[in-house]
Backbone as JSON, one array per atom type, in Angstrom:
{
  "sequence": "MPHPEDATHPGSSAPLVRVVDDDQTSRSTISRMIRGMGYQGRSCRSGREALRFLATNPRAGQHGV",
  "N": [[-4.73, -3.41, -11.94], [-4.46, 0.05, -11.86], [-3.57, 2.02, -9.03], [-4.87, 4.81, -7.16], [-2.74, 6.3, -6.06], [-0.67, 5.87, -7.73], [1.73, 7.02, -10.06], [2.66, 7.23, -13.14], [4.48, 7.86, -16.06], [4.26, 7.29, -19.3], [7.04, 6.55, -21.3], [8.74, 8.04, -19.78], [11.95, 8.73, -18.44], [12.55, 8.43, -15.84], [13.39, 6.33, -13.13], [11.44, 3.48, -12.14], [9.75, 2.87, -9.16], [8.49, 0.39, -7.18], [6.03, 0.21, -4.82], [5.12, -1.74, -2.14], [2.67, -2.56, 0.0], [0.25, -3.43, 2.44], [-1.28, -1.54, 3.61], [-3.21, 1.18, 2.79], [-2.82, 3.93, 3.38], [-0.09, 4.03, 4.02], [1.01, 3.16, 1.55], [0.19, 5.3, -0.11], [1.48, 7.52, 1.09], [4.21, 6.8, 0.94], [4.45, 6.51, -1.84], [4.02, 9.18, -2.68], [6.29, 10.36, -1.55], [8.29, 9.06, -2.99], [7.76, 9.98, -5.61], [8.31, 12.67, -5.14], [11.03, 12.59, -4.97], [11.75, 12.35, -7.55], [11.3, 9.96, -8.88], [9.29, 7.48, -10.63], [6.32, 6.35, -9.21], [4.75, 3.35, -8.36], [2.23, 1.23, -7.07], [1.45, -1.69, -5.06], [-0.9, -3.81, -3.49], [-0.24, -6.14, -2.21], [2.2, -8.78, -1.77], [1.7, -10.81, -3.57], [0.3, -9.47, -5.6], [2.36, -7.8, -6.45], [4.17, -9.69, -7.46], [2.65, -10.68, -9.61], [2.63, -8.39, -11.19], [5.39, -8.2, -11.81], [5.67, -10.56, -13.26], [4.3, -9.98, -15.57], [5.62, -7.78, -16.45], [8.56, -8.08, -16.96], [10.99, -6.58, -17.26], [10.75, -4.61, -15.37], [11.57, -5.62, -12.97], [14.31, -5.79, -12.93], [16.13, -4.43, -11.31], [15.38, -4.84, -8.7], [14.9, -4.75, -5.1]],
  "CA": [[-5.5, -2.17, -11.92], [-3.68, 1.11, -11.23], [-4.07, 2.59, -7.78], [-4.88, 6.28, -7.25], [-1.48, 6.93, -5.68], [0.32, 5.6, -8.77], [2.01, 8.1, -11.01], [3.63, 6.81, -14.14], [4.43, 8.65, -17.28], [4.83, 6.49, -20.38], [8.18, 7.16, -21.97], [9.58, 8.75, -18.82], [13.24, 8.1, -18.16], [12.68, 8.29, -14.4], [13.27, 4.94, -12.68], [10.18, 3.08, -11.53], [9.85, 2.28, -7.83], [7.26, -0.32, -6.84], [5.75, 0.26, -3.39], [4.26, -2.86, -1.78], [2.22, -2.48, 1.4], [-1.18, -3.7, 2.51], [-1.95, -0.37, 4.19], [-3.39, 2.2, 1.76], [-2.21, 5.19, 3.81], [1.36, 3.88, 3.86], [1.3, 3.16, 0.11], [0.02, 6.67, -0.63], [2.53, 8.38, 1.64], [5.51, 6.42, 0.37], [4.41, 6.83, -3.27], [4.23, 10.63, -2.8], [7.7, 10.63, -1.24], [9.07, 8.56, -4.12], [7.59, 10.95, -6.7], [9.0, 13.9, -4.74], [12.46, 12.39, -5.22], [11.97, 12.29, -8.99], [11.05, 8.64, -9.43], [7.91, 7.1, -10.87], [5.85, 5.49, -8.14], [3.65, 2.44, -8.62], [2.0, 0.51, -5.82], [0.77, -2.98, -5.0], [-1.52, -4.05, -2.18], [0.28, -7.37, -1.6], [3.31, -9.41, -2.46], [1.15, -11.56, -4.69], [0.03, -8.5, -6.66], [3.66, -7.36, -6.96], [4.71, -10.77, -8.28], [1.9, -10.68, -10.87], [3.15, -7.26, -11.97], [6.71, -8.57, -12.32], [5.5, -11.62, -14.26], [3.82, -9.38, -16.82], [6.55, -6.69, -16.77], [9.84, -8.6, -16.46], [12.06, -5.58, -17.2], [10.54, -3.78, -14.18], [12.22, -6.24, -11.82], [15.74, -5.98, -13.15], [16.95, -3.83, -10.26], [14.6, -4.89, -7.46], [15.53, -5.05, -3.82]],
  "C": [[-4.67, -1.09, -11.23], [-4.36, 1.63, -9.97], [-3.99, 4.11, -7.88], [-3.55, 6.92, -6.92], [-0.38, 6.67, -6.7], [0.5, 6.82, -9.65], [3.08, 7.61, -11.96], [3.42, 7.64, -15.37], [5.08, 7.83, -18.38], [5.96, 7.25, -21.08], [9.1, 7.92, -21.04], [10.88, 8.0, -18.6], [13.46, 7.92, -16.66], [12.52, 6.82, -14.01], [11.92, 4.7, -12.0], [10.45, 2.42, -10.19], [8.5, 1.68, -7.52], [7.13, -0.33, -5.34], [4.75, -0.85, -3.07], [3.94, -2.76, -0.3], [0.73, -2.72, 1.43], [-1.98, -2.53, 3.1], [-2.0, 0.76, 3.17], [-2.72, 3.52, 2.13], [-0.69, 5.14, 3.64], [1.75, 3.9, 2.4], [1.23, 4.57, -0.45], [1.15, 7.58, -0.19], [3.88, 8.07, 1.0], [5.55, 6.75, -1.12], [4.63, 8.32, -3.51], [5.68, 10.99, -2.55], [8.59, 10.22, -2.41], [8.98, 9.53, -5.29], [8.31, 12.25, -6.4], [10.5, 13.81, -4.94], [12.77, 12.22, -6.7], [11.78, 10.94, -9.64], [9.58, 8.5, -9.82], [7.5, 6.18, -9.73], [4.67, 4.65, -8.59], [3.45, 1.62, -7.35], [1.27, -0.8, -6.03], [0.24, -3.17, -3.59], [-0.94, -5.26, -1.47], [1.48, -7.87, -2.38], [2.84, -10.18, -3.68], [0.88, -10.63, -5.88], [1.34, -8.01, -7.28], [4.29, -8.43, -7.85], [3.98, -10.89, -9.61], [2.39, -9.56, -11.78], [4.5, -7.63, -12.6], [6.62, -9.65, -13.39], [5.07, -11.04, -15.6], [4.7, -8.22, -17.29], [7.95, -7.07, -16.33], [10.97, -7.58, -16.38], [11.94, -4.71, -15.95], [11.26, -4.35, -12.97], [13.71, -6.4, -11.94], [16.6, -5.44, -12.02], [16.23, -3.84, -8.92], [15.43, -5.18, -6.23], [14.51, -5.66, -2.9]]
}
């Protein structure tokens, strides 16, 4: 389920940055900063949620750190 702080644009060439943090305020703040730098920002509430995302979107994890 997308989170309100997520901002993705289908077809966008901007790299996707996945923000994982259990604190909503931190996720929102970091997601805004990421978008301000020209990236797409998507967020997850937990590592488990992030792993589910990667399992269903394998290309999204090609350049993860």
